[in-house]
LUMLUMDREN-2810 file (N, C-alpha, C; in Angstrom, 1 decimal):
<atoms>
<atom><aa>X</aa><ch>A</ch><at>N</at><xx>-5.1</xx><yy>10.8</yy><zz>-10.3</zz></atom>
<atom><aa>X</aa><ch>A</ch><at>CA</at><xx>-6.0</xx><yy>10.0</yy><zz>-9.4</zz></atom>
<atom><aa>X</aa><ch>A</ch><at>C</at><xx>-5.3</xx><yy>8.7</yy><zz>-9.1</zz></atom>
<atom><aa>X</aa><ch>A</ch><at>N</at><xx>-5.5</xx><yy>8.2</yy><zz>-8.0</zz></atom>
<atom><aa>X</aa><ch>A</ch><at>CA</at><xx>-5.0</xx><yy>6.9</yy><zz>-7.6</zz></atom>
<atom><aa>X</aa><ch>A</ch><at>C</at><xx>-5.9</xx><yy>5.8</yy><zz>-8.2</zz></atom>
<atom><aa>X</aa><ch>A</ch><at>N</at><xx>-5.3</xx><yy>4.8</yy><zz>-8.8</zz></atom>
<atom><aa>X</aa><ch>A</ch><at>CA</at><xx>-6.0</xx><yy>3.7</yy><zz>-9.4</zz></atom>
<atom><aa>X</aa><ch>A</ch><at>C</at><xx>-6.6</xx><yy>2.8</yy><zz>-8.2</zz></atom>
<atom><aa>X</aa><ch>A</ch><at>N</at><xx>-5.9</xx><yy>2.8</yy><zz>-7.1</zz></atom>
<atom><aa>X</aa><ch>A</ch><at>CA</at><xx>-6.4</xx><yy>2.0</yy><zz>-6.0</zz></atom>
<atom><aa>X</aa><ch>A</ch><at>C</at><xx>-7.6</xx><yy>2.6</yy><zz>-5.2</zz></atom>
<atom><aa>X</aa><ch>A</ch><at>N</at><xx>-7.6</xx><yy>3.9</yy><zz>-5.0</zz></atom>
<atom><aa>X</aa><ch>A</ch><at>CA</at><xx>-8.6</xx><yy>4.4</yy><zz>-4.2</zz></atom>
<atom><aa>X</aa><ch>A</ch><at>C</at><xx>-9.6</xx><yy>5.4</yy><zz>-4.9</zz></atom>
<atom><aa>X</aa><ch>A</ch><at>N</at><xx>-9.2</xx><yy>5.8</yy><zz>-6.1</zz></atom>
<atom><aa>X</aa><ch>A</ch><at>CA</at><xx>-10.0</xx><yy>6.8</yy><zz>-6.8</zz></atom>
<atom><aa>X</aa><ch>A</ch><at>C</at><xx>-9.9</xx><yy>8.2</yy><zz>-6.3</zz></atom>
<atom><aa>X</aa><ch>A</ch><at>N</at><xx>-8.9</xx><yy>8.4</yy><zz>-5.4</zz></atom>
<atom><aa>X</aa><ch>A</ch><at>CA</at><xx>-8.6</xx><yy>9.7</yy><zz>-4.8</zz></atom>
<atom><aa>X</aa><ch>A</ch><at>C</at><xx>-7.4</xx><yy>10.3</yy><zz>-5.5</zz></atom>
<atom><aa>X</aa><ch>A</ch><at>N</at><xx>-7.3</xx><yy>11.6</yy><zz>-5.5</zz></atom>
<atom><aa>X</aa><ch>A</ch><at>CA</at><xx>-6.0</xx><yy>12.2</yy><zz>-6.0</zz></atom>
<atom><aa>X</aa><ch>A</ch><at>C</at><xx>-4.8</xx><yy>11.8</yy><zz>-5.2</zz></atom>
<atom><aa>X</aa><ch>A</ch><at>N</at><xx>-3.7</xx><yy>11.7</yy><zz>-5.8</zz></atom>
<atom><aa>X</aa><ch>A</ch><at>CA</at><xx>-2.5</xx><yy>11.3</yy><zz>-5.0</zz></atom>
<atom><aa>X</aa><ch>A</ch><at>C</at><xx>-2.2</xx><yy>12.2</yy><zz>-3.8</zz></atom>
<atom><aa>X</aa><ch>A</ch><at>N</at><xx>-2.5</xx><yy>13.5</yy><zz>-4.0</zz></atom>
<atom><aa>X</aa><ch>A</ch><at>CA</at><xx>-2.2</xx><yy>14.4</yy><zz>-2.9</zz></atom>
<atom><aa>X</aa><ch>A</ch><at>C</at><xx>-3.0</xx><yy>14.0</yy><zz>-1.6</zz></atom>
<atom><aa>X</aa><ch>A</ch><at>N</at><xx>-4.2</xx><yy>13.5</yy><zz>-1.8</zz></atom>
<atom><aa>X</aa><ch>A</ch><at>CA</at><xx>-5.1</xx><yy>13.1</yy><zz>-0.7</zz></atom>
<atom><aa>X</aa><ch>A</ch><at>C</at><xx>-4.4</xx><yy>11.9</yy><zz>0.0</zz></atom>
<atom><aa>X</aa><ch>A</ch><at>N</at><xx>-3.8</xx><yy>11.0</yy><zz>-0.8</zz></atom>
<atom><aa>X</aa><ch>A</ch><at>CA</at><xx>-3.2</xx><yy>9.9</yy><zz>-0.2</zz></atom>
<atom><aa>X</aa><ch>A</ch><at>C</at><xx>-2.0</xx><yy>10.3</yy><zz>0.7</zz></atom>
<atom><aa>X</aa><ch>A</ch><at>N</at><xx>-1.2</xx><yy>11.2</yy><zz>0.2</zz></atom>
<atom><aa>X</aa><ch>A</ch><at>CA</at><xx>0.0</xx><yy>11.6</yy><zz>0.9</zz></atom>
<atom><aa>X</aa><ch>A</ch><at>C</at><xx>-0.3</xx><yy>12.5</yy><zz>2.1</zz></atom>
<atom><aa>X</aa><ch>A</ch><at>N</at><xx>-1.4</xx><yy>13.1</yy><zz>2.1</zz></atom>
<atom><aa>X</aa><ch>A</ch><at>CA</at><xx>-1.7</xx><yy>14.0</yy><zz>3.2</zz></atom>
<atom><aa>X</aa><ch>A</ch><at>C</at><xx>-2.7</xx><yy>13.4</yy><zz>4.2</zz></atom>
<atom><aa>X</aa><ch>A</ch><at>N</at><xx>-3.7</xx><yy>12.6</yy><zz>3.7</zz></atom>
<atom><aa>X</aa><ch>A</ch><at>CA</at><xx>-4.8</xx><yy>12.2</yy><zz>4.6</zz></atom>
<atom><aa>X</aa><ch>A</ch><at>C</at><xx>-4.9</xx><yy>10.7</yy><zz>4.7</zz></atom>
<atom><aa>X</aa><ch>A</ch><at>N</at><xx>-3.8</xx><yy>10.0</yy><zz>4.5</zz></atom>
<atom><aa>X</aa><ch>A</ch><at>CA</at><xx>-3.8</xx><yy>8.5</yy><zz>4.6</zz></atom>
<atom><aa>X</aa><ch>A</ch><at>C</at><xx>-4.0</xx><yy>8.1</yy><zz>6.1</zz></atom>
<atom><aa>X</aa><ch>A</ch><at>N</at><xx>-4.7</xx><yy>7.0</yy><zz>6.3</zz></atom>
<atom><aa>X</aa><ch>A</ch><at>CA</at><xx>-4.9</xx><yy>6.5</yy><zz>7.7</zz></atom>
<atom><aa>X</aa><ch>A</ch><at>C</at><xx>-3.6</xx><yy>6.0</yy><zz>8.2</zz></atom>
<atom><aa>X</aa><ch>A</ch><at>N</at><xx>-3.3</xx><yy>6.3</yy><zz>9.5</zz></atom>
<atom><aa>X</aa><ch>A</ch><at>CA</at><xx>-2.0</xx><yy>5.8</yy><zz>10.1</zz></atom>
<atom><aa>X</aa><ch>A</ch><at>C</at><xx>-1.8</xx><yy>4.3</yy><zz>10.0</zz></atom>
<atom><aa>X</aa><ch>A</ch><at>N</at><xx>-2.9</xx><yy>3.5</yy><zz>10.3</zz></atom>
<atom><aa>X</aa><ch>A</ch><at>CA</at><xx>-2.7</xx><yy>2.1</yy><zz>10.2</zz></atom>
<atom><aa>X</aa><ch>A</ch><at>C</at><xx>-2.8</xx><yy>1.6</yy><zz>8.8</zz></atom>
<atom><aa>X</aa><ch>A</ch><at>N</at><xx>-1.7</xx><yy>1.1</yy><zz>8.3</zz></atom>
<atom><aa>X</aa><ch>A</ch><at>CA</at><xx>-1.7</xx><yy>0.6</yy><zz>6.9</zz></atom>
<atom><aa>X</aa><ch>A</ch><at>C</at><xx>-1.3</xx><yy>1.6</yy><zz>5.9</zz></atom>
<atom><aa>X</aa><ch>A</ch><at>N</at><xx>-1.1</xx><yy>2.8</yy><zz>6.3</zz></atom>
<atom><aa>X</aa><ch>A</ch><at>CA</at><xx>-0.7</xx><yy>3.9</yy><zz>5.4</zz></atom>
<atom><aa>X</aa><ch>A</ch><at>C</at><xx>0.6</xx><yy>3.6</yy><zz>4.7</zz></atom>
<atom><aa>X</aa><ch>A</ch><at>N</at><xx>1.5</xx><yy>3.0</yy><zz>5.4</zz></atom>
<atom><aa>X</aa><ch>A</ch><at>CA</at><xx>2.8</xx><yy>2.7</yy><zz>4.8</zz></atom>
<atom><aa>X</aa><ch>A</ch><at>C</at><xx>2.7</xx><yy>1.7</yy><zz>3.6</zz></atom>
<atom><aa>X</aa><ch>A</ch><at>N</at><xx>1.6</xx><yy>0.9</yy><zz>3.6</zz></atom>
<atom><aa>X</aa><ch>A</ch><at>CA</at><xx>1.4</xx><yy>0.0</yy><zz>2.5</zz></atom>
<atom><aa>X</aa><ch>A</ch><at>C</at><xx>1.1</xx><yy>0.7</yy><zz>1.2</zz></atom>
<atom><aa>X</aa><ch>A</ch><at>N</at><xx>0.6</xx><yy>1.9</yy><zz>1.3</zz></atom>
<atom><aa>X</aa><ch>A</ch><at>CA</at><xx>0.3</xx><yy>2.7</yy><zz>0.1</zz></atom>
<atom><aa>X</aa><ch>A</ch><at>C</at><xx>1.5</xx><yy>3.5</yy><zz>-0.4</zz></atom>
<atom><aa>X</aa><ch>A</ch><at>N</at><xx>2.6</xx><yy>3.5</yy><zz>0.3</zz></atom>
<atom><aa>X</aa><ch>A</ch><at>CA</at><xx>3.8</xx><yy>4.2</yy><zz>-0.1</zz></atom>
<atom><aa>X</aa><ch>A</ch><at>C</at><xx>4.2</xx><yy>3.9</yy><zz>-1.5</zz></atom>
<atom><aa>X</aa><ch>A</ch><at>N</at><xx>4.4</xx><yy>2.6</yy><zz>-1.9</zz></atom>
<atom><aa>X</aa><ch>A</ch><at>CA</at><xx>4.8</xx><yy>2.3</yy><zz>-3.3</zz></atom>
<atom><aa>X</aa><ch>A</ch><at>C</at><xx>3.9</xx><yy>2.9</yy><zz>-4.3</zz></atom>
<atom><aa>X</aa><ch>A</ch><at>N</at><xx>2.6</xx><yy>2.8</yy><zz>-4.1</zz></atom>
<atom><aa>X</aa><ch>A</ch><at>CA</at><xx>1.6</xx><yy>3.4</yy><zz>-5.0</zz></atom>
<atom><aa>X</aa><ch>A</ch><at>C</at><xx>1.7</xx><yy>4.9</yy><zz>-5.1</zz></atom>
<atom><aa>X</aa><ch>A</ch><at>N</at><xx>1.9</xx><yy>5.5</yy><zz>-4.0</zz></atom>
<atom><aa>X</aa><ch>A</ch><at>CA</at><xx>2.1</xx><yy>7.0</yy><zz>-4.0</zz></atom>
<atom><aa>X</aa><ch>A</ch><at>C</at><xx>3.3</xx><yy>7.4</yy><zz>-4.7</zz></atom>
<atom><aa>X</aa><ch>A</ch><at>N</at><xx>4.4</xx><yy>6.7</yy><zz>-4.4</zz></atom>
<atom><aa>X</aa><ch>A</ch><at>CA</at><xx>5.7</xx><yy>7.0</yy><zz>-5.1</zz></atom>
<atom><aa>X</aa><ch>A</ch><at>C</at><xx>5.5</xx><yy>6.8</yy><zz>-6.6</zz></atom>
<atom><aa>X</aa><ch>A</ch><at>N</at><xx>4.9</xx><yy>5.8</yy><zz>-7.1</zz></atom>
<atom><aa>X</aa><ch>A</ch><at>CA</at><xx>4.6</xx><yy>5.5</yy><zz>-8.5</zz></atom>
<atom><aa>X</aa><ch>A</ch><at>C</at><xx>3.9</xx><yy>6.7</yy><zz>-9.1</zz></atom>
<atom><aa>X</aa><ch>A</ch><at>N</at><xx>2.9</xx><yy>7.2</yy><zz>-8.4</zz></atom>
<atom><aa>X</aa><ch>A</ch><at>CA</at><xx>2.1</xx><yy>8.3</yy><zz>-8.9</zz></atom>
<atom><aa>X</aa><ch>A</ch><at>C</at><xx>2.9</xx><yy>9.6</yy><zz>-9.0</zz></atom>
<atom><aa>X</aa><ch>A</ch><at>N</at><xx>3.7</xx><yy>9.8</yy><zz>-7.9</zz></atom>
<atom><aa>X</aa><ch>A</ch><at>CA</at><xx>4.6</xx><yy>11.0</yy><zz>-7.9</zz></atom>
<atom><aa>X</aa><ch>A</ch><at>C</at><xx>5.6</xx><yy>10.9</yy><zz>-9.1</zz></atom>
<atom><aa>X</aa><ch>A</ch><at>N</at><xx>6.2</xx><yy>9.7</yy><zz>-9.3</zz></atom>
<atom><aa>X</aa><ch>A</ch><at>CA</at><xx>7.2</xx><yy>9.6</yy><zz>-10.4</zz></atom>
<atom><aa>X</aa><ch>A</ch><at>C</at><xx>6.6</xx><yy>9.6</yy><zz>-11.8</zz></atom>
<atom><aa>X</aa><ch>A</ch><at>N</at><xx>5.3</xx><yy>9.5</yy><zz>-11.9</zz></atom>
<atom><aa>X</aa><ch>A</ch><at>CA</at><xx>4.6</xx><yy>9.5</yy><zz>-13.2</zz></atom>
<atom><aa>X</aa><ch>A</ch><at>C</at><xx>4.3</xx><yy>11.0</yy><zz>-13.6</zz></atom>
<atom><aa>X</aa><ch>A</ch><at>N</at><xx>4.5</xx><yy>11.9</yy><zz>-12.6</zz></atom>
<atom><aa>X</aa><ch>A</ch><at>CA</at><xx>4.3</xx><yy>13.3</yy><zz>-12.9</zz></atom>
<atom><aa>X</aa><ch>A</ch><at>C</at><xx>5.5</xx><yy>13.9</yy><zz>-13.6</zz></atom>
<atom><aa>X</aa><ch>A</ch><at>N</at><xx>5.3</xx><yy>15.0</yy><zz>-14.3</zz></atom>
<atom><aa>X</aa><ch>A</ch><at>CA</at><xx>6.4</xx><yy>15.7</yy><zz>-14.9</zz></atom>
<atom><aa>X</aa><ch>A</ch><at>C</at><xx>7.4</xx><yy>16.1</yy><zz>-13.8</zz></atom>
<atom><aa>X</aa><ch>A</ch><at>N</at><xx>8.7</xx><yy>16.1</yy><zz>-14.1</zz></atom>
<atom><aa>X</aa><ch>A</ch><at>CA</at><xx>9.8</xx><yy>16.3</yy><zz>-13.1</zz></atom>
<atom><aa>X</aa><ch>A</ch><at>C</at><xx>9.6</xx><yy>17.6</yy><zz>-12.3</zz></atom>
<atom><aa>X</aa><ch>A</ch><at>N</at><xx>9.1</xx><yy>18.6</yy><zz>-13.0</zz></atom>
<atom><aa>X</aa><ch>A</ch><at>CA</at><xx>8.9</xx><yy>19.9</yy><zz>-12.3</zz></atom>
<atom><aa>X</aa><ch>A</ch><at>C</at><xx>7.8</xx><yy>19.9</yy><zz>-11.2</zz></atom>
<atom><aa>X</aa><ch>A</ch><at>N</at><xx>7.0</xx><yy>18.9</yy><zz>-11.3</zz></atom>
<atom><aa>X</aa><ch>A</ch><at>CA</at><xx>5.8</xx><yy>18.8</yy><zz>-10.3</zz></atom>
<atom><aa>X</aa><ch>A</ch><at>C</at><xx>6.0</xx><yy>17.8</yy><zz>-9.2</zz></atom>
<atom><aa>X</aa><ch>A</ch><at>N</at><xx>7.1</xx><yy>17.1</yy><zz>-9.2</zz></atom>
<atom><aa>X</aa><ch>A</ch><at>CA</at><xx>7.4</xx><yy>16.0</yy><zz>-8.2</zz></atom>
<atom><aa>X</aa><ch>A</ch><at>C</at><xx>7.7</xx><yy>16.5</yy><zz>-6.8</zz></atom>
<atom><aa>X</aa><ch>A</ch><at>N</at><xx>8.4</xx><yy>17.6</yy><zz>-6.7</zz></atom>
<atom><aa>X</aa><ch>A</ch><at>CA</at><xx>8.9</xx><yy>18.0</yy><zz>-5.4</zz></atom>
<atom><aa>X</aa><ch>A</ch><at>C</at><xx>7.8</xx><yy>18.1</yy><zz>-4.3</zz></atom>
<atom><aa>X</aa><ch>A</ch><at>N</at><xx>6.7</xx><yy>18.7</yy><zz>-4.7</zz></atom>
<atom><aa>X</aa><ch>A</ch><at>CA</at><xx>5.6</xx><yy>18.9</yy><zz>-3.8</zz></atom>
<atom><aa>X</aa><ch>A</ch><at>C</at><xx>5.1</xx><yy>17.5</yy><zz>-3.3</zz></atom>
<atom><aa>X</aa><ch>A</ch><at>N</at><xx>4.9</xx><yy>16.6</yy><zz>-4.2</zz></atom>
<atom><aa>X</aa><ch>A</ch><at>CA</at><xx>4.5</xx><yy>15.2</yy><zz>-3.8</zz></atom>
<atom><aa>X</aa><ch>A</ch><at>C</at><xx>5.5</xx><yy>14.5</yy><zz>-2.9</zz></atom>
<atom><aa>X</aa><ch>A</ch><at>N</at><xx>6.8</xx><yy>14.6</yy><zz>-3.2</zz></atom>
<atom><aa>X</aa><ch>A</ch><at>CA</at><xx>7.8</xx><yy>14.0</yy><zz>-2.3</zz></atom>
<atom><aa>X</aa><ch>A</ch><at>C</at><xx>7.8</xx><yy>14.6</yy><zz>-1.0</zz></atom>
<atom><aa>X</aa><ch>A</ch><at>N</at><xx>7.6</xx><yy>16.0</yy><zz>-0.9</zz></atom>
<atom><aa>X</aa><ch>A</ch><at>CA</at><xx>7.6</xx><yy>16.7</yy><zz>0.4</zz></atom>
<atom><aa>X</aa><ch>A</ch><at>C</at><xx>6.4</xx><yy>16.3</yy><zz>1.2</zz></atom>
<atom><aa>X</aa><ch>A</ch><at>N</at><xx>5.2</xx><yy>16.2</yy><zz>0.6</zz></atom>
<atom><aa>X</aa><ch>A</ch><at>CA</at><xx>4.0</xx><yy>15.8</yy><zz>1.3</zz></atom>
<atom><aa>X</aa><ch>A</ch><at>C</at><xx>4.2</xx><yy>14.4</yy><zz>1.8</zz></atom>
<atom><aa>X</aa><ch>A</ch><at>N</at><xx>4.7</xx><yy>13.5</yy><zz>1.1</zz></atom>
<atom><aa>X</aa><ch>A</ch><at>CA</at><xx>4.9</xx><yy>12.1</yy><zz>1.5</zz></atom>
<atom><aa>X</aa><ch>A</ch><at>C</at><xx>5.9</xx><yy>12.0</yy><zz>2.7</zz></atom>
<atom><aa>X</aa><ch>A</ch><at>N</at><xx>7.0</xx><yy>12.8</yy><zz>2.6</zz></atom>
<atom><aa>X</aa><ch>A</ch><at>CA</at><xx>8.0</xx><yy>12.8</yy><zz>3.6</zz></atom>
<atom><aa>X</aa><ch>A</ch><at>C</at><xx>7.4</xx><yy>13.4</yy><zz>4.9</zz></atom>
<atom><aa>X</aa><ch>A</ch><at>N</at><xx>6.6</xx><yy>14.4</yy><zz>4.8</zz></atom>
<atom><aa>X</aa><ch>A</ch><at>CA</at><xx>5.9</xx><yy>15.0</yy><zz>6.0</zz></atom>
<atom><aa>X</aa><ch>A</ch><at>C</at><xx>5.0</xx><yy>14.0</yy><zz>6.6</zz></atom>
<atom><aa>X</aa><ch>A</ch><at>N</at><xx>4.2</xx><yy>13.2</yy><zz>5.8</zz></atom>
<atom><aa>X</aa><ch>A</ch><at>CA</at><xx>3.3</xx><yy>12.3</yy><zz>6.3</zz></atom>
<atom><aa>X</aa><ch>A</ch><at>C</at><xx>4.0</xx><yy>11.1</yy><zz>7.0</zz></atom>
<atom><aa>X</aa><ch>A</ch><at>N</at><xx>5.1</xx><yy>10.6</yy><zz>6.4</zz></atom>
<atom><aa>X</aa><ch>A</ch><at>CA</at><xx>5.8</xx><yy>9.5</yy><zz>7.0</zz></atom>
<atom><aa>X</aa><ch>A</ch><at>C</at><xx>6.5</xx><yy>10.0</yy><zz>8.3</zz></atom>
<atom><aa>X</aa><ch>A</ch><at>N</at><xx>7.0</xx><yy>11.2</yy><zz>8.3</zz></atom>
<atom><aa>X</aa><ch>A</ch><at>CA</at><xx>7.6</xx><yy>11.8</yy><zz>9.6</zz></atom>
<atom><aa>X</aa><ch>A</ch><at>C</at><xx>6.6</xx><yy>11.8</yy><zz>10.7</zz></atom>
<atom><aa>X</aa><ch>A</ch><at>N</at><xx>5.4</xx><yy>12.3</yy><zz>10.4</zz></atom>
<atom><aa>X</aa><ch>A</ch><at>CA</at><xx>4.3</xx><yy>12.4</yy><zz>11.4</zz></atom>
<atom><aa>X</aa><ch>A</ch><at>C</at><xx>3.9</xx><yy>11.0</yy><zz>11.9</zz></atom>
<atom><aa>X</aa><ch>A</ch><at>N</at><xx>3.8</xx><yy>10.0</yy><zz>11.0</zz></atom>
<atom><aa>X</aa><ch>A</ch><at>CA</at><xx>3.5</xx><yy>8.7</yy><zz>11.4</zz></atom>
<atom><aa>X</aa><ch>A</ch><at>C</at><xx>4.6</xx><yy>8.1</yy><zz>12.3</zz></atom>
<atom><aa>X</aa><ch>A</ch><at>N</at><xx>5.8</xx><yy>8.4</yy><zz>12.0</zz></atom>
<atom><aa>X</aa><ch>A</ch><at>CA</at><xx>6.9</xx><yy>7.9</yy><zz>12.8</zz></atom>
<atom><aa>X</aa><ch>A</ch><at>C</at><xx>6.9</xx><yy>8.5</yy><zz>14.1</zz></atom>
<atom><aa>X</aa><ch>A</ch><at>N</at><xx>6.7</xx><yy>9.8</yy><zz>14.2</zz></atom>
<atom><aa>X</aa><ch>A</ch><at>CA</at><xx>6.6</xx><yy>10.5</yy><zz>15.5</zz></atom>
<atom><aa>X</aa><ch>A</ch><at>C</at><xx>5.5</xx><yy>9.9</yy><zz>16.4</zz></atom>
<atom><aa>X</aa><ch>A</ch><at>N</at><xx>4.3</xx><yy>9.6</yy><zz>15.8</zz></atom>
<atom><aa>X</aa><ch>A</ch><at>CA</at><xx>3.2</xx><yy>9.1</yy><zz>16.5</zz></atom>
<atom><aa>X</aa><ch>A</ch><at>C</at><xx>3.4</xx><yy>7.7</yy><zz>16.9</zz></atom>
<atom><aa>X</aa><ch>A</ch><at>N</at><xx>4.2</xx><yy>6.9</yy><zz>16.2</zz></atom>
<atom><aa>X</aa><ch>A</ch><at>CA</at><xx>4.4</xx><yy>5.5</yy><zz>16.5</zz></atom>
<atom><aa>X</aa><ch>A</ch><at>C</at><xx>5.6</xx><yy>5.3</yy><zz>17.4</zz></atom>
<atom><aa>X</aa><ch>A</ch><at>N</at><xx>6.4</xx><yy>6.3</yy><zz>17.7</zz></atom>
<atom><aa>X</aa><ch>A</ch><at>CA</at><xx>7.6</xx><yy>6.2</yy><zz>18.6</zz></atom>
<atom><aa>X</aa><ch>A</ch><at>C</at><xx>7.2</xx><yy>6.1</yy><zz>20.0</zz></atom>
<atom><aa>X</aa><ch>A</ch><at>N</at><xx>7.4</xx><yy>4.9</yy><zz>20.7</zz></atom>
<atom><aa>X</aa><ch>A</ch><at>CA</at><xx>7.0</xx><yy>4.7</yy><zz>22.1</zz></atom>
<atom><aa>X</aa><ch>A</ch><at>C</at><xx>7.8</xx><yy>5.6</yy><zz>23.0</zz></atom>
<atom><aa>X</aa><ch>A</ch><at>N</at><xx>9.0</xx><yy>6.0</yy><zz>22.6</zz></atom>
<atom><aa>X</aa><ch>A</ch><at>CA</at><xx>9.8</xx><yy>6.8</yy><zz>23.5</zz></atom>
<atom><aa>X</aa><ch>A</ch><at>C</at><xx>9.2</xx><yy>8.3</yy><zz>23.6</zz></atom>
<atom><aa>X</aa><ch>A</ch><at>N</at><xx>8.4</xx><yy>8.6</yy><zz>22.7</zz></atom>
<atom><aa>X</aa><ch>A</ch><at>CA</at><xx>7.8</xx><yy>10.0</yy><zz>22.7</zz></atom>
<atom><aa>X</aa><ch>A</ch><at>C</at><xx>6.5</xx><yy>10.1</yy><zz>23.4</zz></atom>
<atom><aa>X</aa><ch>A</ch><at>N</at><xx>5.9</xx><yy>8.9</yy><zz>23.8</zz></atom>
<atom><aa>X</aa><ch>A</ch><at>CA</at><xx>4.7</xx><yy>8.9</yy><zz>24.5</zz></atom>
<atom><aa>X</aa><ch>A</ch><at>C</at><xx>4.9</xx><yy>9.1</yy><zz>26.0</zz></atom>
<atom><aa>X</aa><ch>A</ch><at>N</at><xx>4.0</xx><yy>9.9</yy><zz>26.6</zz></atom>
<atom><aa>X</aa><ch>A</ch><at>CA</at><xx>4.1</xx><yy>10.2</yy><zz>28.0</zz></atom>
<atom><aa>X</aa><ch>A</ch><at>C</at><xx>3.2</xx><yy>9.3</yy><zz>28.9</zz></atom>
</atoms>
């Protein structure tokens, strides 16, 4: 669970709000890194997917 929001870390990496979501990245990374090594890959992948989606939505060159 996240100490900041009371939600599981997975919820933060998947359902974080686009505005200000990047501010929670250090907390999400800390939670991922606190997990056993064998369980970290899924968290890192979810975070990467979320950040990629945010970047794609924020790129003005992709807007029509």
